[in-house]
C-alpha positions, 0 to 999 in steps of 0.5 A: 760642071755645066760648062763641059756639056756640048753647046746645044745641051748646055743652052737647053740646060741653061734655059731651065737653070737661069744662073748658067744662062746669065753667065753665058749671055753676060760673059761673066759669072754673077754672085748670088744677088738680092736682085732678079727672080731667075728660076722663078715663075714670071709674075703678070705685069700690072700696068695700066698704060700700053701702046702697041707697035703702031703707038695705039692703045694696047696691052701685053700679058706675060701669062698670055705669052706662055708658050713663047719666049718673052723678052722684057726690057725695062727703061727710063727716058732719061737713063743714059745707059738705056740709050747707049746699050739698052735701046740698041739691044732692044732694037737688035732683038726686035729687028730679029724676032718681032714677027716670030710666032714663038717670041713676044717682046715688050718694053716697060718704062719703070719710073722710079725717079725723074717723073717729069722726064719719064712720062707716058708721052716719052714712051711713044717718042722713044718707040718712034725714035728707035723704030721699035715694032713692039708693045711698050708700057709705062709703069710709074712709081709714086713720086710722093711715097717713093714706092717703086713701080710694080714691075720693079717690085715683082721682078726685083729689078735693080734699075734701068736698063734691065732685061728679063728673059722668060722661057716658054714654060713661064720661068725667068731665065735671065734677069739683069743689067747687062747682056751680050746682045749677039749671044742673046740673039743666037741663044733665042734663035737656037731655041726657036729654030 
């Protein structure tokens, strides 16, 4: 069983299996789910609106970030869970890794409801409110057709807050709602040290 491996070997194995990483970071085991794409190659984000860490027009590419650990946080402005746990996790992770050459961080507002509250303007407001030195994007679904945002469809997210961790080879190793922030930071620190 994977959990009987020495810690360092377990973590390296978990980085390639996804399922073990999910269990290790969340503190619970997860049953097979129709959500997420753990173990699959991470698709490119198809988002038209990005701001950089200073709030200026920017861009972010999952494909161009190959060779780095990629941390993606999906949120909505009006999401209570985003404010109580999602943004604190993003802030802690960004404070630790935003200037690390082996880590790329981005947050995406995946709007599938509350279109009048979850706006492009809210992206910058949240970046300032939480002092987030990361690229942030806005990925709206369609309020008329009720189509989900492209990020939600391609990563099969289940809502917000949602976290996606991609290893340097471009494989999604974690894709879920809840994560133990300290374990996540320790895990990535161990990988990039």
